[in-house]
N, C-alpha and C positions, 0 to 999 in steps of 0.2 A: 574471422567472425563466426567460426564453426560453433562456438559456444552458444550462439543465439539462434541457430538453425532448429526449426521444428520438423521432426520426422516421425513417421508412424512406427510404433512398436508392435501393436497388435492390429493389423489391417482388418477393417470391417466396413462393408458397404451394404446399404439397404436401398436397392434400386439405384438411382443416380446420386444418392447422398453418401458422402464419405463421413462416417462416424468413427473412424479408427482412433484407437488410444495412442496418443502421441507422447513424446517425452515431456512436453509441457503439461499435458493432462496427468501423467504419472506423478510428476513432482508436486502438482497441486493435490493429488490424492494422498501423497506422503505427508504433505503439510496438514491435511485434514486428520490423518491418523495420529500425527504428533499432537495436535490440539486435543483430540478426543482422549488420547492417553494421558496427557498432562492434566486435563480436567478430572478424569477418572481417578488418578492418583491423589488428587486433592479433595475428593468427595467423602472422605472417611468421617468428617465431622467429629473429630476427637476433642475432648475437653482441653487437653494440652496439644495444640496443633503442631504437627510435624512440619518439615521444610516444604513439602509439596503443598500441603494444605495452606500454609502461610503464603506461598507464592500465588496460588489460585485466588486466595482472599485479597491479596494486594492488587492483583490484576482486575478482579471484579470491582474492588473498591475504587480503583482509579477511574474506571468507566462510569461508576455510579456518581462519583464526585464531578466528573466532567459533564454528565447529563444534567445533574442538579444545578451546577453553577452556570451552565450555558443556556439550557432550555427552561429551567425552573421546575415547579412542582410536576408538570406533565412530562418531564424528562424520564421518569421512571419507566414508562412504557417503551422507550427507545433504547434502554440499556442493552438488551440482547443484540440489537443491530450494531451498536457501537462496539460492544465486546467482540462480536464476530468479525467486524472489519479490522479492528486493531490486531487481534490474535492471528488472523489469516495473513495479513500483510507482513506482520513481524516475523512469523515463522517462515513464510515464503522467502522473505528477504534473507534471513539467516541461513536457510538451506542452500541458497545460491553462493554463499561464501565459505561454506565448510570445505575442508580439504579432501573431498571424496576422490579427487583425481589421483591421489596417492595409491589408490587401488586400481590395478590395471583394468582397463576397459570401462571404468566408471567415471563419469564426469558430471558435476553438479549442474543444475539448470535453474536459473533464476526466472521464474514465471513472471515476476513483476518487472522484468526488464523488457517486456513486450507490451506495446500500447494496446494490443487487442485484449489483454487481461486487465490492465489498469483502467482502460477506457470503459470496459464492461462494469467494473466495480463503481466507477464514477457515474455512469448512466443509471446503474441500479440505485445508488444513493440519491441522485437527482430525481429519479422517478418517484421514489418514496416521498421526497420533499414536496413534489407537485401533488401527489395523491393526498398527503396530509393537509396541504394548504387548501386545496379545493374542497376536500371533505369537511374541513372545519369551518371555512369561511365562504365557500361558494365563489361567486363572481367578485365578492368583496376582497378576495385575495389580490386582485389587480391593484388595490390601493397600496400594496407594497412598493409599487413603482412610482408612487406620487409622494415625495417627501412632504411631511407636514409643514405648514407655515409658508409654503412657496406660493406666490401670486398665481392666479389662474392663467395669466397670459404666458407664464414661464413653464407651466406644467406641460404644454404641448411640446416643448423642446426637451424637457427632462424625462418625460415618460419613455420615449424610444431609447434614450441613453441608458436609463435604469433597466429597461427590458433587455437590451442587448448585453449589458454587463451581467445580468442574471442568467441569460442563456449561455454565456461563455463559461459559466462556473464548471459544468461537468468536463469541458475540454481542458481547462487549466488544472482541475483536480486530478484527472488521469495523467496529463502530460507531466506534471511536476514529479510524480512518483516514478514514472517511466524514465524520464531523463536522468534523475538522480541515480537510479540503480544501473541503468545502461552505461552511463558515463564512468561510474566507478569500476565496472567490470572491464570496460575497454582500457582504462588506465592500467589496471593490474595486468592485463594481457600484454599490452605494449611494453611495459617495463620488465615484465617477465621474459619477453623475448630478448630484450637488451641484456639481461643477465646471462641467458644461454649463449647468445652470440659473443658476449664479452669474454666468456671462458675460452673461446677459441681465437681471440684477437691479440694475443701477446700482452705485454705489461700495460699498454694503454687500454686495451680491451678489458683487462682485469679491473682497472680503475673505474672504467665506465660501468662494468658489471657490479662492482661493490657499491657505487653510488646508486645504481638502479635498485639493488637489493635493499638499501636503506630506505629508498623512496617507497618501495613496495610495502615495507613494514609499516611506514607511516600511513600509506593509503589504506592498508588493511585495518589499522586502528580507526581511521576516519570512516571507513565503510561500516564498521560496527556502530559508530555514532550516527551515521546517516540512516542506517536501517531503523534504528530506534526513532529518530526524529521524523522520518518520512511516514512511518506507521502512525505516530502520534498526530502529526499535522493533518494527515488524511482524515483520521477519525475526528479530530477537533473541528476541522472545517465542515465535516458532515453535521456535527452537532450545531455549529453556528447556522448552517443553512436550515436545519430543522427548527431552530429557534425563530428564524424569520417566518417560516411557514406556520408555526404555532402561535406566535405572538405578534406577527406582522411588524417587526422592528426594522 
């Protein structure tokens, strides 16, 4: 499980507080640099767009359509948030599966395989939902937990159920992303060890190693799909929760 271990790279302490730069923080900074570089390359605004410009326009167009279709006319103001969430999660996911380990002494780190990271992203998204909801509707925001058309004597039972399901959202949002990335990396590590052990296990071991290699190939392809889906689902659910805060649906 060494691939999930967080360790300091640049030790730094201020009093009793440890603010060292860790491998997790380093790979998140790398993700930030990749995103900034990607956007910078697509900001030329040429009449005939190049590949980078088209890629950036497709990505921003996707978040624009998501915000408009999910939130409505007010979704425009939330496009930067949705774009930031999607691009960061997507890049962080893909950095974790790139074969950097082929370089001696270098091992990729999937920051989204830690619940401390995905949980913070989920709490951040949920906090924005609460701020938007109370800023726009005040205490009327609590009517979100009272389904319309329900008799008054049933509302006393439905209100706590709706409230609890609402409060569980950040936990499920962060846990879904964490589990998907964590599980994929564990599978690749386990079957990768089967390949190495199979090379030293005679004919039977070679057969097990071959089957494990085929399985790793399919898991790697599945990981690419999972990385895309999880980034999209996290962003889409954030947009859905923002729609509840804005429109009280």
